[in-house]
Structure formats: structure tokens, C-alpha cells
N, C-alpha and C positions, 0 to 999 in steps of 0.2 A: 114717395116722390113729393117733394115740396113744390109750392107754387112758384111760378116765374115772376120775379119782381117787375113792376111796371117800369118801362123804360123812362129815363129821365127826360126832361124837356130838351129838345134838340138845341144844341149850342151850349148847354150848361155843362160844367165839368162832369166828366164821365166817371162817376163813383160806383155805380151799381153793377153794370154788366160784367166787369172784369175783376171783381174783388170778392173775397169770401172770408169767413172767419179763419183765424190761424195765420201762419207765416205767408208772406206775399212774395212775388217775384222780385229779384234784385234788380238793380240798375247798374250792372257791371260792364255794359258796353260803352266804350269811349267813342267820341265823335269820329276818330280815325277808323275804328272798326266799322261804324255805320257807313261811312263814306266808301270804304272798300267793298263792303257787302253789296252796296248799291252798284258800284262800278263793276265788280266781278260777277254780279248776278246775271248780267246780260250776256256774258261770255261763257257759253256752255258747250257741251258736246254737240248740241244741235247745230251750232255754227261750224265747228271744226270738222264734223263727220256728216251730219244730216244734210248739210247744204250740197253735198256732192250729188245726192239723188235728185235734189231740186234742179241743179244745173243740167243734169242728164235729161230731165223731163221738159224743161222750159228753154234751155239754151241761154244766150245772153239776156233774154228777157227776165231771167230770174232776179235781176237787179230791180226791175219794176215790181215784181211780186213781193220781194222783201221790203221795198219802200212802202208799198201799199199796206201790208200787214204791220209794218213798223209805225205808220201813222195811226192805225187803229190801236196799237199797243200804247202809243204816247197819249192818246186821248183817254184810254182806260186808266193809265197811271196818273194822269192829271186829275181825273175824277177821284181816284182813290187817295191821292195825295191831299186833295182839298179836305176830304172827310177825316183822314188820319192826322193831319196837322191840327185840325180843329179839336178832335177828340182821339188822342192816341190810346190804343188798347191792344193788348196782345192778341186779341181775336180779330183785329183789323176789319176786313170787309164783312165778316160774320156778325160782328157787333153792330156795324153800320146797317146791315140788312135788317137786323132785329129792331133797331131803333126806328128806321124809316119805313119799313114794310110790315114787319110783324115777327113774333117769335118763330113762326113756322119757317120764315125765310132765312133767319139767322141759323136755325137748326139745319136746314137743307144746304145752304151755302157752306157752312162749317164742315159738315160731315162729308159732303162731296169733295171738298178740298183735302180733307184729312185722308180720304181714300185715295185720291190722286197722288198725294205725296208719299203715302205708304207704298203704293205700287211703284212709284218712281224710284224710291230708295232701292227696291229690289232690282229693278231694271238697270239702274246705274251700277249697282254692285256686280251684276252679271256682265255688263259691258266692260267694267274695269278688270274683271277677272279674265276676260278674253285677251286683253293686252298682256296680262301677266303670264298666261299660259303660252302666248307666242314667244315670250322671252325665256320661259322655263318649260319646255315641251313635256317634260316628264311629270308635271303637276296637273292636278284636276281643278276644274273651275270652282267646284263647291268649296274647296279649301280656301281659295282666295276670297270668295264671298264671305265666308265665315270669319276670316281674319279682319276684313274691312268692317264688318258689322260689329265685331267686338271692339275694335279701335274707336269707331265713332259713337257707339253706344256709351263707351267709357268717357269720351270727350264731352258728350252732352249730359252725362250724369254729374259731371264735375261743375264747377262754377261757370256761369255764363260767359265770363271773361275768357275762359279757355276756348269756348266755341268761337268767340270773337277773334282771338289770336290765330286760330287755325284758318279761319276765313280770310283774315287780313293777309296772311302770307300766301295762301292759295290764290287769292285774287291778285296779289302783286305779281305772282309768276305769270298768270294768265294775261294780265294787262301788258306786262313787259313783252310777252311772246307776240301778242297781236300787234303791239306798237312796232316792234322790230320788223314784223312781216310787212306792215304798211310802209315803213320807211324803205325797205328793200324793194318792195313792189312798185312804189311810186318812182324811185330812181330807175328801175328797169323800164317802166312805161315811158319815161322821158329819155331813155337811152343813155343815162348818166352812170349806170352801173358798169364797172369794168368787164369787158368780155361779152356785153349784150348790146343788141341794137333795138331801138324802139319799134314795137310792132305796129304802131299807128292804130288804125281802126280795122285792120284786116280781120282779126278774130271776132270783132263785133258785127261786121257786115258780111263776112264770108261764111262758108259752110251752111248755107240755107238762110242767111240773114239774121236780123235781130230776133225774129220770131220763127225759128226753124220748125217748131212743132205746132205753130198756129195758136189759136185761142185756147184750145184744150190743154196744150202744154203749159200755158200760162196759169190756167186754173189749178193744175196739179202742183205746179211750183208754188202757187199761193197757199194751198193747203199745207204743203210741207213747211213753208216759212212761218205760218201762224204758230205752229206748235214748237218752233225753235225758240220762241220768246218766253216760254214758261219759266217761272222762277223769280221774275221781277217783284212779285207781290211780297216776297220774304222780307224785304227791307222795311215795309210798313208794319210787319209783325215784330221785327227786331227793334224798331224805334221805341216801343213801349218800355224796353229794358235799357235804354240808353240814358246818358247823363242829361241830355236836353231833348226830350222826345219831340216836341212840336217843331223846334228849329231844325232838328236833325232830319226829320222826314221831309220837311219843306225844302231843305237844301238838296236832298237826294233826288226828289222828284223833279226839281227844276233843271237838273243836269241830264235828265233822261233823254231829251231830244238829241243832243249832240252825241251822246254815247251810242244810241241806236244808229244814227246816221253814219258815224265814223266806223264803229266796229263791224256792223253787219253790212250795210249798203256799200260803204267805202271799200271794205276788204273784198267783197264779192265783185265789185266793179273792177278791182285790180286783177282778180282771178280770171274773169272772162275776157279781159283785155290782153292778158299775157299769153294765155294758152287756148287752143280751140276747145269749144264747149264739149265736143264729142270725143275728146281724147279719152281712151278707156281708163287711164290712170286716175281721172277725176273722180270716177265712181268707185274704183277698186281700192285706191290708196287714200282717197280724200283730196279735195281741191287744193288744200294748203300744202300738203306733201307734194302734189303734182307740180305746183308752181315752184317750190323750193328745189325740186329735182331739175326742173327746166332751167333754173338759174344756176345749176351746178353747185348748190350749197352742200358741203360735205355732211354726211350723216343726217340728211333732211328727214328721212322716214323715222328714225329713232328720236330725233328732236321733237317731232310733232306727236309721236306716240307718248312721250313723256308729258307733253302739254295736255293731250287729250285725257291721259290718266289723271292728271291733276284736276282737270275740269270735272271729270266724273266723280272723283273723291270729294271735291269741293261741293258738288251738288248733293252727294249722299249726306255729308255733314250738315249742310243747310236744310235739307228736307227733313231729316230727323228732328232738327231744331224746330222747324216750322210746324211739323206734325204735332209735336208735344205741346207747343204753345196754343195751337188751335184747339186741341183736346182740352187743355187746361181751361181755356176761356169758355168753352162750351159747358164744362162741368161747373165752373163758377157761376154760370147763368142757369144752373139746374137743367141742363140739356144733355146729360151724359152720366155715366157711373161715377159716384162720388169719390171712389178710390183714386181716380185719375187726377183729382184736384188737390191731393195732398202735396205740400211743398216742404222741402228739406234743404237747408242751405241756400235758399233762394231759387231752387230748381224743382220743377214738378217731376220728380224722378219716376213715379209710377206711370205718368203720361209718356215719358221718354221710353220706358221699357215697352209699354203697350204699342207705341208708334213704331218701334224697331222690330216688333214681333214678326211682321210680314216679311221683313228682310231675312230673318232667320228661316222662315218658311221657304224663302227663295233658295236657301242653301240646299234644301231637300229637292226642290223643283229642278234646280240646275244639275243635281246629281242624277235625277231620273230622266230628265229631258234636256240635256245640255244644248242641243242644236235648235230647239223650237221655242223654248220658254221665253226668250227675250222678246220676240215679235208678239207672242201671245199677251205678255204683260203690257206692252205698249198699246195693243188693241183694246185692252180693258178700259183705258181712261183717256182715249184720244180726244174726246170732246169736252172733258170735264173743265178744262181751262176756259172754254167759251161759256159754259154755264156760270162759272164764277164771275166772269167779266159781265155777263148779263145782269147778275144781281148787283154788281158794283154800279153799273150805269143807272139802273132803276132807283137804287138807293140815293145816288147823287141827285138825280132828277127830282126826287121827292124831298130831299133834305135841304137843298140850297135855300129854298124860300123860308125854311123854318130855322135857319142858323143865323145868329147875329153877325153882322158884317165884321165886327172887330175880332171874331173868332177865325176869320178866313185868312190865314197866312198865305195860302195858295188858292187861287181861283181857277175854275175851269174856264177855258177860253170860250167866248161867244155863247155863253149859256143862254137858253137851253138848246140852241140849234146844233152845236157840235155834239152835245149829249145824245140827241135824237139821231144824228148822223152815225155816231158810234154804235148805237143800238141797231140801226139798220144794217151796218156793216157786220155785226155779230150774227144777226139773222141771215144775212146773205151768205156768210161763210158756212153756217150750218146747212143752208139749202144746197150749197155746192158740194158738201160732204155726201149728199145723197146720190151724186152722180157717179162716184167711184166706189167699187165694191169694197175695197179695204177700209176706206173711211166710213162707208155706210155701216159696217159692222161696229166700228167704234161708236158711231152715233147711236145705234140701237142699244148697245150696252150701257153707255153713259146716260142716255135718255131714260131707260128703264130704272136705273139707280136713282136718278133725280126724281122721277115720279113717285117711287116708293118712299124716298126720304121726305118729300114734300107732303105726302099723305100722312105719314107717321107724325111729322111735325105739326100738321094741322089738327090731327086728332088729339095730340098732346095739348096743343093750345086750347082746344075746346074743353078738354077735361080739366085743365087748370082753371079756366074761367068758370066752369060749373062748380068746382070745389070752392072757389073764392066767393061765389054767390051764396053757396050753402053755408059757408063759415060766417058770412056777414049777416045772414038772416037770423 
């Protein structure tokens, strides 16, 4: 194992952490790819499907839960955008953590996120397979998971522009679907849609009021909403392979606020205004299907199934990409097996294969335990997103003072006060996870993984430092 190079002076061009001898990553992503990755990254299955459980738990107050967690996500993305626009790197927050905190932090944040994405790929593949088996009852889940894994492994082994094109069209379909839903929903709320009457505030204040399940329901809804926002970090990873990395990531981060407000908070407000929160179809069919059925939109269920399938496949594609780039970056900084750092045709193909491996394992798991594996996979990494956000906040807190002002294309608002507020919010959500049995299991697993990785990273850091002293004497 070779020594870890000393991190460059903060604010200086980042030449060390993400480069190595031999071929390097290409810059095949166009600005339109990056824009749609950023736009589509916030629209996932967590919005289309997972929000139903949140509505059932919190009632109309789910809007406040998504707004609160959305504010936290916006603060985290602003911090990450500040660092990524100043120093674009395919390792994103892992590189920033190494520069601002230490090699052990970069090692921990990187491998926690890599594990999170690997498991997410498997979970999304199984979720997509469930839709396919509902359309084709005579087929098995594992067959579809295998097909999707082969498809997206191949996509990511090819030039990065192929990944960008897939995500561009996936994101276009998702954005079109949610925009159409919002237009129909707003017209229905106003009573302007033919055949419908405005519900007014009946569904917001009736059936137990705005807080029908009290404060506890709001907490459950808040926990459900936090994990629905996962995936936004991918745009800062992809920016390093775009035509104009610094400007691209700066533009993407600046639009995060209105995207979150419109797609999540806006659409959920439409849902709980149009139909009662305790309508059984909200949870069984999903809130968006329930609304479209309420509006008598023909084929609503199948339309939304297609959209959810696209959202899941898009997430699979993006997560295999993100996995491979994080792994490549870690290896480039001597924090992983050297084999994963080999680049061919501008693509770290061994890293792609290694990152997709758990997805192929999921093929076997879905064959052996088709009815339970999805929930088990989600429980494995429930709190990993919060761990990564914590590293982002600490990195930005330490890095701002050491970064020249002319490097800051994006600045965190009201630094350092909102950074501290975001850290407090992250700690608060972790504390709330201890209240619920299901989220407590997630926290224990992710906490144990984080502690083990941090210990390994620290011991490696000490060993490299000791070898450096010995070599210099």
C-alpha cells in the first residue's frame, strides 16, 4: 500500500486527490446532461411511492414534514455546491472530507456512500421487478433484476456520454410526468378542471384536522421524508466529467430550492388538498395514482406505474454511475484496491463491475426471499445518507475559512450559522430515529458500519504517517 499524498492547500486547483497515472476520466457529459441529472435526481420512487406511507402516518401535516426536511436538504446541497464548484472532483464530498478533516474522514464518507449506493441499486432493481411481474404474472422477480442489471452495467461500461443520454431522457419523462400532474392538480384545486369541483380546505381541516395523528405522526412523516431526498449528491459527482465542471455544478445547486419546493412540497400539497389523507388507496396504490383516479383520468394506475418504473430504472443507472466514480476516486487517493482505479476509454470499468456486483447478488436474494428482501435491503442503509450529510457539513464548516473568496462561485447562506443549524438538524433526525423500532434498526446497522470504517480509516492514516516518517529518516 502506498502512502496517501498530502492534500493540496484548500482553494488551490485540485490535482492530487482525484488523479493517478494512466488514462483519466473523460469529460463526455454535456451541460444539458448535467442539468437534467440535477433536475431528475430529486424526482424518485421515494416521491411517487414512499410518500404514501408518510401521508398515512402524518395526514395533511406531511406537507410540513417534507418542507422541513427539504430545507435541511437545501442547506446540505448548498454546502456541497460551495465546495464542489470551488474544487470539482469525481469523489465529491469524499474528497472534500479528506481535504478539510483528514484522510480517515474521506475514507469513511466515501465507503459509507459506496455501500449505500450498492444496496440502493439492488433495492431499486427489486422494486422495478415487482412492477414488471405485475404486468407479466408468469415471470419471476429475479429474471427482471438480472435483465436490468445487465442493461445498466453495459450502459455504464460504455462512454460516460451514454450514461448522460439515458439519464437525460429518464429525467425528461419524470419531469414531464410531475409537471403534468401539477397542472392537472392545480386546475382541480381551483375547480377549473372539467367535471370537478374545488374541494376548498375540506380535506386539509376535516378527518381529524391538519395534525390528525398529532406530533408523533409528524415525526414519522419527517423520517419518511428525509430518506426520499437521497440521490441529489450524484450531480456533484457527475460535474467532474462535464464540459464545464465549476459552472455546471454551480448552476445545478442554485436551482435546488425551487425544484424541491415545486416537485415535493407542491405536489404533496395538491394531493392532500384533493383527496382525504385516510383514503386507503393513498397507501395501497400510491398518492399520485389515487389523485388521478379521483380525477377520472383514464389508465391512471398504469400511467403512474410506467413513471415509477422509469424513476427506479433511472435511479439504478445513476447509482451504478455514482458507485463507480466514488470507488475510482477512493482508489486514486490510495484508499482502495488499485484494480478498481484502472480506466479504459475514459471509464473506470473495473469499478463499474465491482459496484454492480451487489446488484447481481440481489438476483439470488430475490430468488431465495422474494417477499422480504426489499425491506431488509432498505433497513441496511437507512441512516447512511445522514452520515454523509454530516461529513459534508463539517467539511464546509472547516473549509470556508481556508478557501480563497475568488474560488467561491456558490456560497453557503449566512455562514457559519446555517451550517451549524444544518448540523443540529442532522443530529436531531438521528435522535428521532431512535424513537421508532424500524428506523432504530437502520441506525444501529449504519452506525456500526460507520464506526468500523472510521476505525479502519484512522488506523490506515496512522500507518501511512508512520511509514512516511520512517522513509524520511
